[in-house]
C-alpha positions, -999 to 999 in steps of 0.1 A, spaced: -517 -499 -392 -544 -518 -412 -571 -494 -401 -550 -464 -412 -544 -480 -445 -580 -487 -454 -589 -519 -438 -625 -518 -424 -632 -553 -413 -612 -583 -397 -607 -602 -430 -593 -570 -447 -570 -566 -416 -557 -602 -421 -552 -598 -457 -533 -565 -452 -510 -580 -425 -502 -611 -446 -493 -589 -476 -471 -568 -453 -457 -596 -432 -421 -592 -443 -423 -555 -435 -441 -561 -402 -413 -586 -392 -388 -556 -392 -406 -544 -362 -422 -575 -347 -410 -611 -342 -444 -627 -352 -432 -663 -343 -466 -676 -351 -473 -655 -382 -503 -634 -388 -535 -641 -367 -565 -651 -388 -595 -628 -390 -615 -652 -368 -587 -648 -341 -590 -610 -345 -627 -610 -342 -626 -631 -311 -599 -610 -295 -618 -577 -300 -653 -593 -292 -638 -602 -256 -615 -571 -250 -629 -549 -223 -641 -519 -240 -638 -497 -210 -601 -504 -205 -594 -500 -241 -613 -468 -242 -594 -455 -213 -562 -464 -230 -573 -442 -259 -583 -412 -238 -549 -414 -222 -531 -416 -256 -551 -386 -268 -543 -365 -237 -506 -373 -242 -509 -367 -279 -520 -330 -272 -535 -311 -245 -567 -292 -250 -563 -255 -252 -577 -227 -231 -612 -218 -245 -612 -247 -269 -649 -260 -278 -654 -297 -270 -683 -308 -288 -702 -337 -274 -726 -355 -299 -739 -390 -304 -738 -412 -334 -755 -447 -340 -735 -474 -356 -764 -482 -377 -756 -518 -388 -742 -531 -354 -775 -546 -345 -778 -584 -345 -813 -596 -353 -805 -632 -342 -797 -623 -308 -821 -591 -306 -791 -570 -300 -798 -533 -308 -775 -511 -328 -749 -494 -305 -751 -456 -300 -717 -439 -294 -713 -407 -275 -682 -388 -289 -662 -358 -275 -646 -338 -304 -620 -309 -301 -628 -282 -326 -595 -267 -329 -577 -298 -343 -606 -319 -353 -597 -349 -334 -617 -372 -312 -610 -369 -274 -630 -399 -262 -663 -420 -268 -686 -441 -247 -711 -466 -260 -748 -468 -251 -776 -491 -262 -799 -463 -272 -798 -427 -281 -822 -420 -251 -793 -432 -229 -771 -403 -239 -784 -384 -207 -765 -410 -185 -735 -416 -208 -726 -378 -210 -716 -374 -173 -695 -406 -175 -678 -394 -206 -671 -360 -189 -656 -380 -160 -628 -395 -182 -619 -362 -201 -595 -334 -192 -616 -304 -201 -604 -276 -176 -606 -243 -194 -627 -257 -223 -661 -247 -235 -683 -278 -237 -712 -278 -262 -740 -304 -264 -773 -306 -281 -807 -305 -264 -804 -342 -252 -777 -330 -230 -794 -299 -215 -797 -314 -180 -790 -297 -146 -767 -326 -136 -746 -323 -168 -743 -285 -164 -732 -291 -127 -706 -318 -139 -690 -295 -165 -687 -267 -141 -671 -291 -115 -646 -301 -143 -637 -263 -143 -651 -259 -179 -679 -238 -193 -711 -249 -212 -733 -239 -240 -763 -262 -241 -790 -262 -267 -827 -259 -255 -857 -277 -268 -888 -288 -251 -871 -313 -227 -867 -289 -197 -904 -278 -189 -911 -243 -199 -875 -231 -203 -874 -232 -240 -906 -211 -244 -896 -188 -216 -863 -180 -233 -880 -177 -266 -905 -152 -254 -877 -132 -237 -859 -127 -269 -891 -118 -287 -896 -91 -262 -860 -79 -259 -857 -75 -297 -888 -52 -297 -868 -22 -288 -890 -17 -256 -876 9 -234 -875 -14 -205 -858 -44 -225 -822 -52 -218 -794 -44 -243 -783 -75 -263 -750 -84 -276 -753 -91 -314 -731 -108 -340 -738 -115 -376 -718 -137 -403 -725 -143 -439 -713 -173 -459 -720 -179 -495 -709 -204 -521 -723 -226 -550 -753 -207 -551 -761 -208 -513 -762 -178 -490 -764 -184 -453 -767 -155 -428 -763 -163 -391 -772 -139 -365 -767 -144 -326 -780 -124 -297 -769 -129 -262 -777 -116 -229 -766 -117 -192 -801 -110 -181 -810 -144 -166 -822 -131 -131 -859 -133 -142 -857 -171 -147 -873 -187 -117 -854 -219 -118 -820 -200 -123 -804 -215 -90 -809 -250 -102 -785 -246 -131 -749 -243 -120 -734 -211 -131 -762 -202 -155 -749 -168 -168 -764 -161 -201 -791 -170 -228 -785 -170 -265 -806 -171 -296 -792 -180 -331 -811 -173 -362 -800 -190 -396 -813 -176 -428 -806 -198 -457 -813 -189 -493 -808 -216 -519 -818 -212 -555 -839 -182 -546 -857 -201 -518 -852 -188 -483 -857 -205 -450 -853 -194 -414 -846 -213 -383 -840 -201 -348 -822 -220 -319 -819 -211 -282 -791 -219 -257 -782 -217 -221 -746 -210 -211 -723 -204 -183 -703 -179 -207 -707 -143 -204 -735 -128 -225 -716 -96 -234 -699 -112 -263 -721 -127 -290 -693 -133 -314 -677 -158 -288 -710 -175 -283 -717 -178 -322 -681 -192 -327 -689 -218 -299 -722 -227 -314 -709 -230 -349 -680 -251 -338 -704 -277 -324 -720 -280 -358 -685 -290 -371 -688 -325 -353 -712 -337 -380 -688 -328 -409 -655 -332 -393 -661 -364 -373 -694 -382 -380 -694 -376 -418 -657 -387 -421 -664 -418 -401 -692 -426 -425 -676 -419 -457 -638 -424 -453 -641 -454 -429 -676 -467 -438 -686 -468 -403 -724 -471 -411 -717 -499 -433 -698 -521 -408 -714 -554 -397 -689 -559 -369 -713 -566 -340 -702 -597 -319 -695 -591 -282 -677 -557 -276 -662 -558 -311 -683 -529 -326 -674 -506 -297 -637 -516 -297 -634 -512 -336 -650 -477 -331 -620 -469 -310 -597 -482 -336 -612 -460 -362 -609 -430 -340 -572 -438 -334 -567 -441 -371 -586 -408 -378 -567 -388 -352 -532 -401 -364 -543 -391 -400 -557 -358 -391 -524 -348 -373 -504 -351 -408 -504 -319 -427 -478 -330 -451 -500 -339 -480 -531 -318 -489 -557 -346 -495 -588 -360 -477 -587 -387 -452 -598 -413 -477 -568 -405 -498 -544 -403 -470 -555 -438 -460 -547 -451 -496 -515 -433 -496 -505 -448 -463 -512 -483 -476 -490 -477 -507 -461 -459 -492 -443 -475 -461 -424 -442 -454 -456 -421 -452 -472 -448 -429 -443 -448 -405 -445 -408 -406 -483 -412 -396 -473 -437 -368 -446 -412 -357 -419 -438 -360 
């Protein structure tokens, strides 16, 4: 309740609970009163984060099932102030899975460094129910083992390319350079274009896809590799234009550039709809919770609160104001909790 209503640390949770003690006693016995912030801190520092995370994932799966074709974006985020200089403990890096259609978190896994995302992603995939979904991951997750794991889970993948897979990025880049020349021998590409504009900014997104992957010498090493994609983003702000190109490999059919473009764009939403909200509405980057497993466990608490708040459509305000509303209005809080 406290995290839903705006409490972002153990002291705030204690104060919230004490101020609402009479109300809580309508639902709980509380023979020993409200635990202190020190007790709460010790409890969550000692709580097994794997068990707590598994409970969270099971709860989410009971809350709603993922829909056929839904984009599940996997992306990492560092809890920037979870480091402890006194013990030389590095900041925790969380790998999150996010459902694009509802904007809720499906699960998360902690690593001690961004570079360890490669090993964390398969473990996260193991605990998720993603059958029929499209999993999108940035270039860090463009790994043969990860592609195979996604296919084994009966899902599809769209993986971003950079220079971490030998010559693959350069080969795909050169392929699209040639395919777009209009050469008589070049394959026919599927194409999609969207235009967005507001507040003096215009962005044109173009996507080209192809099923022509047979030329790639290492194709058999990538499970169910079916298509390549190129996305070009042209942004014009205050008269200044910039151009950026990204490349992807996918198990999706390359005949439908619009579907590929939607999946890629949905992945970008994880930054605004999950990471940004956690930072701005829940002040995650400012949190100094760091003892034992407390930072990881409080990360789960934040995502439980965020998921519950996202489910409510009765008030048309942002997450930060929903938290305030829940703290002020017991009836609204009960509605959020489904009681």
